N, C-alpha and C positions, 0 to 999 in steps of 0.2 A: 256729146260727152257721156250720155246716159249709158250707152252700150259699153263704154270703157269700164264704168264702175259696176255695171251688172256683171261683166266678165270677171272683174276682180272679186266681187262677192261670191260668184260661183266657184272661183278658184279657192277662196278661203273656205267655203263650206265643203268643197270637195276634199281639201286637205284635212279639214277637221274630221270629216267622216272617215277618211282613210286611216288617220291616226287612231280613231276610236275603235275601228275594226281590226287593227293590227294586234298580233299577239306580242307578249313581252319579248320573246326571242326575235321577232321581226323588227321590233322597235330598236333593240340593241344592235342588230345587224345594220339597220339603216344609219346608225350613228357612226359607222366605220368610214363613211364617205363624207366629204365636205357638203355635198348637196343634202345629206340627211339632217344637217343642222340649220338649213335655211328656214326662216320663219315665214308664215303667211304674210303677204304684202298687205299693208294697211293704208287706207286713204285718209289724208288729213286736209286741212283747210287751205294752207298757202303753198305747200310744197309743190315743186315742179311735177307735172304729169309723168308717171312712171318711176318717180324717185322712191327709193326704199326709205321709209321714214317711220316714225313712231308717234302715236297720238299723245304720248306723255310729253313730247317736246313742243306740242302745239300751244297756241294761245289758250289760257285757262278759260273754259266756258263759264257762263254766268252762274250756273247751278253749282259750281265748285268754288266760287268766290265767297266762302263762308267764314273766313277768319275775321276776328275783331281784335281790338286792343287787348282784351282779356285772353284771347287765344295766343297772342304774342307773349303775354306774360307767362302763361302756362308753358309755352314752348321753351322760353329762356330758362325757366325753372328746371324743366326736364333736361335741357342741354348743359346748363352751367353747374348743376349739382353732380359733380363727379370728383374722383379722388385727386385729379390734377388741379382743380380749383382750390382744394384744401392744401395740397403740397406746394404749389408754386410760391405763394407769399411766405409760407413758413420756411422754405428753402432759402429765402433772402436773409433770414436771421442766421442760418447756418453758414453763410458766406462772410459774416463779420459785421453786418449792419444791425440796426436796432429796430424796435417796433415802430418807431416814428417813420423811418424810411420805408418800412414794409407797408404801412398804411398809405403813405403818399404814392408809392408805386402801384398799389391796388387801385386807388381812386383815379389817379391821373392816367395810368396805363389803360384802364377800362374806358375812361372818357375819350382818350385819343382814338381808341378803336371804334367808338360810336360815330365818329365823323364819317368814315367810309360806310359804316353800317347804315346810316341814314341816307347818305347820298346814293349809294348803290341800291339800298332797299326801295327807294322811290322808283327805280327803274322797273322792278317787279311789281310794285303796288299800283303803278299807273298804267303800265303797258301789259302786265300779266304774262310776261314771257320768262322762260327759265334762263339761267346763267349761260349755258352754252350758246344759246341763240343771241342773247344780248351782246356777247363779246364779238359777234361778227360785225357790228357797227363800227368798232374801233380797230380791230385787228385784221378784218378781212375774212373772206369765206374759208380759206384754208389755214391761214396763220392763227385764226381763233382756236383751231384744234390744238395748237401748242399750249395756249392758255388753259384749255380744258384738261389736257394731259397733265400739266403742271399742278392744277388744282386736284386732279384725281390722285396723283402721287402723294401729295400732302395729306389727303384724306386717308389714303392707305397707311401712311405713317401714324396718323392719329388713331386709326382703328387698331393698328398693331399695339400701340401703347396702352389704349384702353382695354384691349383684350388681355394683355399680360398682367395689368393691374387687377383685372377681374380674376385671373388665375391665382394670384396671391390671396385674394379674398376667399376663393374657394378653399384654399389651404386652411384658413381659419375655421371654416364651416366643418371640414372633415376632421381636423385635429380636435375640435371641441367635442366631437362625438367619439372619435377613436384617437386618444392621445398618442398611441403607438405609431400612428401614421407618420409622425415626424422622425421615427427611427428607421425608416426605410433606408437601406444602404445605398450609397451613391456609386454608380458604375459609369458615370459620364465624366470625361476629362474636364479639368478645371478651365481649360482654354475655351470650352464651349460656352461657358457663362451661365449654366443652369444645372441643377442637380436632378437626379432621377425622380425624387419626390416632387420637385418643382415641375418637371415635365409631365408627370401624371396629373398634377393639378391643372396644368395648362390644357391638357387634352380633355379633362372632364369639363372644365369651363367652356371650352370651345364646342363640345358636343351639346351642352345645355343651351348655349347661345344660338347655335346654328338653326334649329327649327323655329325659334322665335324670330330670327331675322327674316325668315321666309314669309312671315305673316304680313299682309298689307298694312301699311302704317295707319290707315283710317280705321282699322279694327283693333287698334292697341290703345285706345283712349284710357281704358281702365288700367292698363299697365303704367302709363305715365302718371296718372293720379296716384296710384299706389306708390310709385317711386318718390313723388314729392313728399307724401306723408311719411314714408319710411325713412328717407334720408334725413329730413329735418328733425324728426323725432330722435333718431339714433345719434345724430350729430350733437344735439343738445345734451343727450344722455352721456356721451363721451366727454364733453366739456365739464359737465357736473362731476363725473367720476374722477377725472384727472385733477381738477381743482380741489376736490375733496381729499384725494390722496396727497396732494402737495401742500395742503393747508392754505390754499390761495392760488393766485395766478402765477406764482413763481417769481423769479427775479427779472421778469421781462421789462419791468418799468425802470429798473436800475442797471440794466445790462450795458456795459461799456462798449465802445466801438472796437472792432477788431482790425479795422484799417483806418488810415488817417490821410490827411492832405488831399492831393489831387487824385490819388488812387481811390479814395472813398467817393469822390464826385463822379469819376468814371464808372465806378461800380454801381452807383445809384442809377446813372443813366442806362447802363447795361441792363439792370434789373427792370427798370421801367420799360425798356424796349422788349424784354422777354415776356413781360405780362401782356403787352400789346400784341406781340407776335403770336402768343398763344391763341388769340382770336382772329388771326389774319385769315385763316381759312373761311370762317363765317363772314368776315367783312368782305370777302371776295364773292362768295356764292350766295349771299343773302337773298338775291332775287328768286332763287329756287323756292323760297318759303313765303316771301312777301307777295308773290304773285297770287296767293289765295286770299288776300285781304279784300274785304268789301270796300274799305275806305283807306286812303293813304295816310290818314291821321294816326293809324296804329304804328306807323314806322317811327314817329317821333318819340313814342314811349320807350323805345330801346335806350334812349339816353339815360333814363332812370332805372330801367330794369337791369341791365347788365352790371353797372357799377354797384347797385344795391345788393344784388345776389352775390357778386364777387366779394364785396366787403363783408357780408354776413358770414359766408363760408370761410373767407380768408381770416377773419378774426377768430373763428373757431380753431383754425389750424395754428394760428400764432399763439393763442393761449395754451393749447394742448402741447405745442412744441416747447413753450417755456416751462410748463409744468413737468414735462418729461425729463428736463434737466435736473429738477429737484428730486423726482421720484426715482429715476433710473440712471442718473449721472451723465446723461448725454442728450443732445437735442435729437428728437425723433420727429421728422416732418412728414412721415408716412403714418396715417391713422391705423393701418393694418399692422405696422411694426409695433405700434403701441399696444394693440390688442393681443399681439403674440406673447406679451409678457404677463397676460392675465391667466392665472392658473387657479386650480380649485374649482369646486362646483359652481360657485357664483361667477368666478372669473371666466370659466369656460362657457357659461351661458351668455355672458356679455360678449365674449369673442364670437360666439355663433351669430348673434344679432348684428354685430359690426360687420362680420363677413357677409351675411345675407344682405345687409344694407348696400354694401359696395358692389356685390354681384349684380343686384338689380340696377344700381346706379350706372355701372359700366355698360350693361346691356342696353339700357335706355338711351344713354349718350351715343352709343354706337348706332342705334337705330335712327335717332333724330339728326345726328350731325355728320356721321362718317359713311356708313354703309349705303344708305339711300342716295346720298350725294354722289359718291364714287360710282355706284351702279348706274345712275342716270347719265353720268359723264361718258362712261364706256359704252352705254347703250346708244347714245347719240352719235358716237364715233362709228359703231358697227351695227346699225339697226337691222341689217339683213340677217345677222346671226344671233344677236343678243336682244333679249328683252330684260325687264327689270329683275325677274327672278334669276335668270342666268347671270346677270351682272352682280347680284348679291352673292351668289355662290363663288364666282371668280374672285370677288373682292375679299371675302372672308377667308378663303383658302390662301391667297397671296399674303394678306396681312398677318394672319395667324401663324403661318408656318414658313413661308418663303423668306419673309423679312426678318425672322428671328428677333422678335421684340425684346427678348431678355438681354440682348447685347446693347440695346439703346439706353436702358435705365441702369445706371450704376451708382450715381451719386447726385447730389444737388447740382453740382457744376455741369454734369453731362445733361441733366434734364433741361437746365436753362439754355445750354448750348444748342440742344435739339430744337427747343421752341424758337430760339432766335433764328436758326438756320431756315426754318420754314418761311418766316416773314420776308427774307431777302428776295425770294422769287414771287411771292404773292403780293407784296406791297405795290410794285409797279403795275401789276395786272388790275388790282383794285383801283389804283389811281387813274389809269387811263379809261376805265369804265366810267368813273365819276366825271373826269374832265370832258370826255366825249359827249356825254349826255347833257351835262349842265352848262358847259361853256361853248364847246365847238358846235354842237348841233342845236343848242339853245332849247333843249327838252323836246325836240321834234324828230321823231323817228318814223321811217317807213316800215311798219311792221310786216306787211307782206313781202317787202324786199329783203327782209332778214331771212326769209325761208327759201330764197331762190338763188341757185348756184350762179346764175348770170345776171343777178339783179344789181342794184346801184351800189351795194356794199361788197362787190367783188374786187373793186379798185383796179385790178390789172389781170393779165392772163394767169399770173401765179396766185391770184386770190389773196394777196398780202398787202396790207397797208404799211409801207416802209416807214412811215412816221412812227408807228407803234413799235416797230422793230428797233429803230434807233433809240427811242426813249427807253425801251426796256434794257438795252445794253448799257446806256449811260447810267441807269439806275442800279443795275446789278453788278457790273464789273468792278467798280471801286470797293465793293464790300467782300469780294471773293477772298482776297488775302487774309482779312481778319477772320473770316469763317474757317479758312484752312488752319489758321493758327489756333483757333478754339478747338479744333479736332486734334491737331498735332502741335502741342505747345513747344516742341523743340525747334520749330521754324520761326518762332516769334521774333528772335533776334535778327532775322534776315529781311523782315518786312518793314522795319522802322516803325513809324507811327500810323501805319495803315490800319492797324487794329482798332485805333480810336474811332475811325469812321464806322467800324462794325458795331461799336457800342451804341450807336444811334441809328442802326440799320433801318428801322421802320420809318423814322422821321425823314432820313435821307432818301430812302427808296420811294416813299410815297410822294413827297414834295418835289423831288427832282423829276420823276416821271410825269407828274401832273403838269409842271411848268414847261418841260421840254416838249411834251406832246401838244400842249396848247400853242406854244411858239411855232413849232413846225407846221401845225395845221393853219396858223394864221398867215405865215409867209409863203407856204406851199399848200394852198387849200385843195381839197378834192370837191369841186363844184357839183359833181353828180350826186353827192350825198346830202347836199343842203336842200331842204324843202321848206315851203312856206308855212306848213302846219302839220301836226302829227297825223299820220295815217293809221287809223285804228281798224277795227273789224268792219264787217260789211255794213253795219248800221251807221258808220261814220265815213264811208269811203265812196268816192265816185271813180269808176274806172272808165275812162273815155277812150274811144277808139277814133283815131284821127286818120284822115286821108281816104275816107270812104265816100263814095257817091251814093245817091239815093236809089239808083237802078238795081233791081233784084238780080239782074244778069251779072252784075259786077261783084255780088256778094260771094260767089264761089270761086272767084279768081284770086287765090291767095298769093300767088307769085307777083301779080301786077300791083296789088294793093299794098301789101305789107301791113303790119299791125304795130302800132305804137301805144304804149300804156302811159296815161297821164293821170296822176293822182291829185286830188285836192280834198279837203275836208268838207263833207256835206253838211249843210245846215238843215236840221229837221224843222218842220213847220212850227211856228210860234203860236201862242195862245190867241193872237189876233186873227190867225187863219183858221185854227181848229175851233170851230164853233158848232153848236147844234145845227144839223142840217147840211153841214159841209161834206162833200165827197172826199174820202181819204183812202189811203192804202195803209193797212196796219199789219204788223206781225203778231200772230197769236203766241201765247206762251208755249203751246204744244209744238209750234213751228219754229221755235228758237233754234233747235239744233240744225235745221235746214235753211232758215232765213226766208222761207216762203211768205209772201204777203198776200193778203186778200183785200178786196175793195168793199166799200159800203158807205152809208151815210151816218154821221155822228148823231147819237141820241143824247148821251151825257158825256161831259168832260170830267174825268175822275182825278186828274192831276192838278194840284194847285200851283200855278206858276210854270216856268219853263223846265224842261228836263233834257239832258244831253242825249239820252237814248230815245227820245220821243215822248210826246204827251200821251198818257194813258186815257183811252176813251172806251165807251160802250156804244156799239152800233145799234141801229134800230132793230136788228134781228137778235140782239142779246149777246153777241160775241164781244169779247174784251181784248184789247191789245194796244200796242204803242204805235203811234202814227209815224210812218217813215217818210211819206210824201203825200202831196195832195193829188187826188185822182181826178179824172175827167168827170163831167156831169152824168147823172143817171141816164139822160137821153143818149149821150154819146156812148156810154158803156153798154147800152142795149141796142144800139143801132145795128142794122143789118150789115152783112159783110160788104166791104168796099164802099160803105157810105161815107158821106162827107164828114161825119162826126167821129171818125175813127181816131186813132192816136194821132197827136199833132204831127209827128214826123215818122213816116213809114220807111225812112231810110235806115241808115246804120243806127244802132242804139247808142244813146249818149251817156247812159249811166249803167252801173251794174244792176240797178233795180230794173231798168228797161230791158236789159238783156235777159234777166230772169223771167220777167213777166211776159216777154214776147216769145218765149220758147226755151229759154235757158234755165228754167227753174229746176230741171233735173241735173243740174251741174254739180259743182264740186263742194257743196256744203255751205254751212252758214257763214264761215269766215273767209271763203274764197274771194279774192279780189284780183286774181291774176288775169292774164289774157285769156278770156273765155272763148272757146271755139263755138260761138253761138250759131255759126253757119251750118253746123251738123244737123240742127233741127229746123224744121220748116216754121217760119214765123207766122203766127196767126195774123190775120188782116187787122185785128183790133183787139183791144184789151176788154175782157168781159169778166165781171165779178159774179159770184154766185148770188149776191144780193138781188141781182136782176130777176132771179127766178124764185125768190123766197118772199112770201107775203108776210110782212111784219105784223106783230100783234097790234090791234087797235088800242089807242090810249083810253084809259078809264074816263067815263063821263062824270060830270058833276064837279063842283068846286071851282075855285079860281084857277084858270089854266095859265101856266107860265109861258114865257116865250119859247122855252125849249119844247114844251108839249105841242105848241102851235106849229113849230118848225117840223116836229116829228110827224104830226098829222098831215102836213102838206106833202112831205116826202113820201109818206105811206100811200097817199092818194096816187102819186105818180106810179108807185109800184103796183097798186091795185089796177090801174088802167092797163099796165103791161100784162098783168096776170090774166085779165079778161081777154085781151087780144091773143094770149097764148093758148086759148082753148082750141084754136084751129091748128091744123097741121102746118108746121113751119120747119125751117132748116137751121141746123146748128150754126151759130154765128162765129164759132171758133175755127172749125175745119171746113164748113160748107159741104160736108159729105154725108151728113146724117139727117134724115127727115123723121118727124114724129109729132105727137101732140106735146102739150106743155110739160106733162110729167116725164115723158121719155126724154125730152130735150134737157130738162133739169138734171136727170141722172147722167145723161151723156156729157153735158158740160162739166159736171163734177169730176168725171173721169179724166178730163184734161188737166185738172188741178191736183189730182192725187199723185203722190210720189210713188 
């Protein structure tokens, strides 16, 4: 396998060198053909050999699992602090309800959304895989792309809405400096839905936002911190200003109902669903973010984070909406519309900061919730031509201009209808992801199988799980008439009471898909997807090869043997086995990207108790790492070639660890657990660690010696004896082709273990 990856690396370097030496004219000319847009092929952990994939879709490596519960808190503050969170609850009042119903809808609507947020968030927190990959377990290899496209489309809609809201905020910034900006004559027809001045503001905001979207998210920490401080400070200032102008909180506490009877009940249910539907996108693709958590405990905190942030910003919106009726004679649920009435030097200064606040807020929300998510989706669909940067460019161009967001927002009713429409398609997707992981598969996934086109999650030749397709249709179809009526009220009389189901679209969509999928999976199971334990990365996987005989002559006969992959969860050695003086195989921190292990004798045990990734130890030569398996004794590891103390089984390797140690170590990387073509490399006759050629430091004399020190001294003596014997000319025990003294042998053996 090494020659394959070497050739790919050469191809990558060659392409990079070619691009670096090309002139601007040559680069532009190369983009006139489809081949000019092809990206360098990247190798990842689990993907099939030769597959065009992207490392961002891979299992999150350990060094990137840095998120904590506080990180999730900061993320939700960055995501939820936007103009839509302000406007959505306030728009409930504009529909004829009171503050009581608005508060209930905020709290319970957010709490309902936290159910899929927690259930689906655990998929990312425990398995560390992104949403497009996780969906393959329930939808199938190809049908999962439908779910990914659906999620990408909704992210495009939200990006369009957030971008247009940002353009109205830009208007306030510009008019606060140049009041005559509002006097620009309109030359655009009314049917378009936007004025000339509005189009200029939209263009300016889009141009300001565009370069910020191209910055990698991990370099924008300062931006999100500034957003939290700026939005909270400005929101409090707006509330104080409006209550001061109104002489209080207005008449919100005494506001009568605008609707009565059953119509009010259905309106409450509809408003509740719209609040939930507003977060349907995040409830679906939350694994994209929880995959970076160090512990899955951070997922549970979302139950408090989202409702709390929503309630705070929603109360600000409700109070200001109520005060606006007293001050301006009508309810204004848009904070930017309120700021547009502020004139004079102090008023324009306030309008400037309100505009700046929401410009920053909308850009931050687009970064954290919309653009990156959509770019990841389309990147996973076409990894040969798209990377994350190209995906961002395509996303922001389509959302900002092609979708014409100014036609989406007209009134409170249209905003709620828009939010509700998104949840119809996302609710069943989120439900089946939850049902498959928690109920059908009992929290046990084959992670390597999720990355293989012909793995266990392909289901059939069409790559579709028909159970998910049926559950999706049962969930979505009954709500379509109501959605159509919300867009075109003239057809409401032709659909009877079908619109009532649409009022509770998220509850129906989620529960129906959840139960139907479980029922179909129970009565018509897919046995190939059921496994006894979760199959994680290579530190938790055994890839066994069955049907092999021990004879080396049969190892190269691929057609006669065939290869079958069997997975089971590997138990790392326990504290009873890992004791001072025990021979072990460890993975060093520097070798975590490749998963290469080294052998040696334990000097100190550094971990208190058991650990699922292996007990951390210090070897007698000073190296520190986590124990992956027990090694053979020092005598066997230093025996001559072909000796009786070689590896226990010189036939086919029985574990991925054996494959790597017997010659497959130059394989496919740390996380690879697929069918490794270990026959391409010659197997050494036995396993030899570098410890056999390194003389450990002698323990200090004096004082009471512990059992650990005694064991270390004993093992050091065995190495000393070997070192003395090594002063004579000997043969390399790995390849049997190199002769030299002990120093030369040590360097030569090290070359066998270097990647």
